[in-house]
Every structure is written in structure tokens, then in C-alpha cells.
N, C-alpha and C positions, 0 to 999 in steps of 0.2 A: 831154376832153383825153386824149391817149394818154400812158400812164405810161412814162417812159424805161426801157429795159432796162439802160442803162449811161450813164455820163458820160465825156467825154473826160478822160483822165488828164493832160492838159496845160492845158486851159482851162476845164474843168467844164461845157461845153455838153452838153446831153442828146443822146444818140445814139438816135434813134427808129427808124431803118431802116438797111438795109445801105448805101444811098447816102450816109448821113451819116458812114460810117466812112472812115478814112484807108486808104491802100494801102501794103502792104509792098513791098520790092524784088522779091519773088517774084510780085507781081501779085495776091495775095490780100488780103482786107480785114483791117485791123488790128482786133484786139479791144480795144485800149486807147486809141486816139487817133482824133480826128475828121479829116475831109477838109481842114479849114482849117488844122490844125496839122501834118499828117503826110502826105507824098506820096513815093512811090518809096523807102520805107524810111528817110526822113530827115525831120527837122522842117523846116517851111517857114520858120521864123525861129529857127534854132538859137541865136542869141545873145540872144534875149529873156530878160530877167531876170524873176524872180518878181514884183518890184515893178512892172515894166512891164506884165506880164500882168494883174496886179491892177488897175492903172489903166485898161488897155484894156477889161477886162470891166466895170468900174464905169461907165466912160464910155458903152459900148454900152447897158448897162441903163438908164441915165438917158435916153439918146436914145430908148429904147423906152418911156419914160414910167414906169419904176419909180420909186418914191420913193427919194430919196438914201440914207436910212438902210437901206432894204432892199437897194439895189444894193451898198452897202458890205458889208453882212452876207453876202450871197450871194457876192460877189467874194472874201471871206475864205476861201472853200472852196479856192481855188487853192493856198494854203499847205500843204494836206494831200494834194495829188495826187501820184501816183507820180513824175511827171517832176520835181517840185519837192522831194520828200523826199530823193531820192538823186541828186545831180547827176551821179554817175558811172554810174548805171544806164542801160544802152543799151536802146533800144526792142527788144522781142522780135519775132521773126518767127513 
């Protein structure tokens, strides 16, 4: 298994390769966010709350057959991510 270089600072998904990275408005890859969360310099779902993201991550992990307790534990990581710690922090280019 490939060890992730980084995790998305919005959803905690591992970023394993360039393709997994989001795109800044300048066209370069984002170093902080994944392609599912971030495109053209903006979040794909800018109004998603941390609780909604937590629920979404937990649900996806259970669908992937992670045990419930582990899905909840791993989803808790979302509360410590850059996007969630400072709601006024703008994504960087």
C-alpha cells in the first residue's frame, strides 16, 4: 500500500498522486485540497458544515466496509483539518 504524502485539508482523504489534488484558479495543483473538494480555486461544496462532512466521511467508510467504530474514529480527523479549524481561512494559491 502506498503511504500518502498528504491528506486533503477539507475531507482527510489521502492524496496519493498529483491526479488526486484539487486545482487552483491558476491551473496548478493545490497542495492542501483534493480534487473532490476543490476545483478552479474554490470548494466544490462551500456550504458543507463540518458536521455534514463528518457524516459524509463516516457513511462512505461504512459503505467501504470499515467497522462503524473505526469509521467514526477516522472521520473525527475532519475536526482538526485546516479548512475546519479556521472558517475564515481562504484557500491558498
